[in-house]
N, C-alpha and C positions, 0 to 999 in steps of 0.2 A: 716763230712760235715753237716752243719745245714740243717734242713728239707726245701726243696724248696716248697714254698707255692704260692697261687694265690689270697691272700686276696685283695679285691677291684677290682679284674679282672672279666670281664663278658665274658663268652664263649658261642658260638653257636655250637652245635654238630648236624649235619644232620645225619640221620640214627641212632639217639641216643637211640632208643627204644629197640634195640636188638643187640646181637653179639658184634662186635668191638666197634661200636658207644656207646653202653651202657657202656662198660668197660671204655671208655674215659670219658664219662660224670660222672660216679661215682667216678673215680679217681680225676678229677679236682675239683669236688664238695667236696670231702673229704679233699682237700688241701685248701679250702676256696673260690673257684671260685663260682660265681653265674652263673647258667647254663640254657640256653634255650635248652631243649631236643626236637629236631625236628624229627618227624617220622610220616609218614602218614599211617603206619601200613599195607602197601600193601603186598601181597604175593611175594615170591621170584622172580616170573616172572613179577611182576609189576602191577598185577591186584588187584582191591578192595582197601578198606580203613578200618582202625580200629584204633580208638584213644586209645585203651587199652595199647599198648606197651609204648608210650610216657608218658601216665599218670602213669603207674606203676613205671617207672624209677623216675619220679618226686616224687612219694610217697616214694620211697626208699631213695631219697636224703633228703626229709623232715624228715623222720623217724630218719635219722642219724644226724639231726641238721643243714642241709645245706639249701641253697636257690635255687629254680629252678622253671621254668614254662614250660609248654608243648606247642608245636606247631605241628599241624598236616598238615600244608601247604606242597604242593608238591614243590620240587626243580626244576621240569622240565618245569616250566613256569616263565618268567621273573617277572611278577607282584607278583606271589605267592611266589617266592624265596625272593623278596624284602621284603615281609611282614614278613618273618622269621627274617630278620635283624631288621625290625621295632619292632618286638616283644621284642627284646633285649633292644632297645632304650626306648620303652614305659615302660617296666617292671623294667629296671635297670639303664637306663640313658646313656649307652655307649655300645660299642662292642670292645673288646680287642683281642679276640681269635676266629678264625673260623676254625673248623675242618669239612671237607666234607667227610663223610663216607657213605652217602646214596648210595645204589646200587641195581641193579637187574641183572638178567641173562636171556639170550635167546640164545640158541645154534643154529648153522647152518653153514655148509660149505660155502665157497665162492660162489659156483655155486648153492646153495640151499636157502640161507637165504633170507627171504622176506624183502622188504623195511621197512615194519612196525616193524619187529623184530630188524632190524639194528638201526632204529631211536629210538625205545623204550629204548634201552640201552644207546646210545650216548646222548640222551636227559637228562637222569637222571645223568649219571656219568660226562660227559664232559661239556655239556651245563649247567647242574645244578651247577657245580663248577663255571663256568663263571658268571652265574646269581647271585650267592651268593657273589662272590668276587666283582662283579660290584657294588652291593649294599653296601657292607661293606667297601670297600677300601677308599672311600672319607672320611668316619668318622675316620678310622684309621690314614689316612694321616693328617687330621686336628688336631687330638689330639697328633700326634707325637709318636704313638706306635701301633703296631699290630703284631700278630703272626698268620700265615696261614699255615695249614697243609692239603694238598690235598692227596687223596688216589690214588696212582698209583698201579702197580702190576708187578711181573716178567713177566706176560702176555703182558705188555706194552713194556718192555725192550726186551724180547726175543721172544714174540709171542707164540701162541699155536693154535692147530688145532680146527676148528669148533667154534671159538668165535671171529671172526674178529671185530664185534661191540665192544666187550670188549677191544681187543687189541688197536684199534683205539682210544678209549676213554682214556685208561690208558697211552698211549704214548703221546697223546695230553696234558695230565695233566702236563707232564714235561715241555713243552714249556710254558704253562700258568703260572706255578709256577716260572719259570725263569723270565718271564716278570714282575710278581709281585715283585720279588726280586730286579730286576733292577730299576723299577720305585719307589719302596718303600724304597730303600736303604738310602736316605738322610732323611727319616722320621721315621727311626727305625721300619719300617714295613718289617718283614722278612717272607719268604715263603719257605717251603720245601715240598717234597713229601715223604710219607711213603709207603713202599712196604710190606704189612703185610701178614703173613701166619698164619691162624687160622682156627679151625673147627667152622663154623657158618652155617646158613641156606644154604649158597651158596655151601657148600660141601655135602649137602644131596644127596644121591644117589651114591656117590663115595665110593669105598672100602677103608676105612681109618683104617682098622684093623692092618696094619703094621706101622702106623704112630706113632711117639713119641707124648707125650702130646703137644697139640697145642692150648691151651686156649688163649682167647683174652687178659687175664691178663698178658700174656708174651709179648704182643705188646704194651700195654698201657703206660708203663714207658717211652719208646722211644718217643711216641707222646707227653706225658706230658713234657718231656725235651724240645722238639721242640717248645712247647707253652710258655715256661717260659721266663721271661724278661732277665734272665742271659744268655740264649742261643743266641749266635751271629751268628750261622750258617744261611746261606741263599742261595737259589739256589742249594740246595743239595738233594740227593736222599738217603734215609736210609731204610734198610731192617730190619725186625724183624720177626723171625719165630722160634718157638719151643725153645726159650731161646738164639738163635743166633742173634746177632746184627751185621750189616755190612753196609758199605757205597759203593755206586755204582758211577762210574764216566763215563763221555763220553770223549773218547780220540781219537786222530787222529795221524797218523804217520807224520814224518817230510816230507815225500814224496820225489819225484824226479822232478827236473826241467830240461827241455831242450827247445830250442827256438821254435821248432815245432815238431809235432808228426804225425805218421801214426798209423793205427790200429795195424799193425804188431809190431811196436815198443812198443806200450802199452802192448801187449801180452808178448813180450820178457822181459820187465822190471817190470812185475806185482809183482814179488817177492820182488823187491827193493821198489816199491811203497807201498806195504803193510807190510814192514818189522816191526814186533812187537817190535824189539829192539830199534826202533826210536820213540816210542809213546810219545806224548806230551799232557799235560793237559792245555788247554787254560783258564779254569776256568769260573767264572760267566760272565766275559766280553769276552767270547769266540767269539762272533760275530765279534767284532772289532779286537780282537787279531788274529783271523783266517785271516781276510782280510789284516791286517798289516803285518803279517808274510809272507803271500803269495805274497803280492806286493813287499816286501823287497827282497825276493828270486828272483823274476822275474827281478827286477831292477839290482841286483848284477849279475845275469846271463847275462844280456845285457850290463853290464858295465856302468850302469846309476846311480849307488849308489855312 
């Protein structure tokens, strides 16, 4: 296969100064993309600012013969996030690729976490994603091309203890990406979520001694593919961890219909209702497919079809 390149494309990578975001920025730049490296250089818990990380990645890209500019604006504010997209427009004249990798962590159990800690994480991960997309989407739509990659997590799909703010943010990313995919479909604006597994600042303090190699460079190729013009995937969730690539789906069973129900009947038929042998994938148009299928079953059951 010929090398997949990004010549003429302009990418914005939030959180691009370190860890996964840095790996994405360097990879895209090495394949010809012009990159806005966005990173406000805050500590892992979201405090402070440091322009050093973004500047350093830009210097690395320049040293390798690529084109890049730094942005230290925060994604957690609508106007500030919009300025990141404007940096791409001002510097390179367009925005083709948006990768939202900026993140922070603040831990706490459901009955312990403060409102400040909850919002601090949601504002960066989920609201930051929306603010960036809201600013970039009209330009992608108008030019008839765009690739969006949002960072979800197994913590968003499966949950994890003591990080409800993170789980809420990462599960919300799935819905946001699906809406982008639906509304962008006719304009070749495609959106997917990546569920990465890598040793970064966010894994500091964890015992990783028994882990296999989990470098960010093992995740970056999947993100690179999702950003490429040849990639037609949209509304999907892809995982990359330690060299393993996988696709996740949201499925539902065909279910059980009857004209009316009691609590006891639900209890008695729960095994049928949840029978994994009847799983269905309604796909990107699952909202309408779910309704259509449910309505059809109900009509047939009542002899109305």
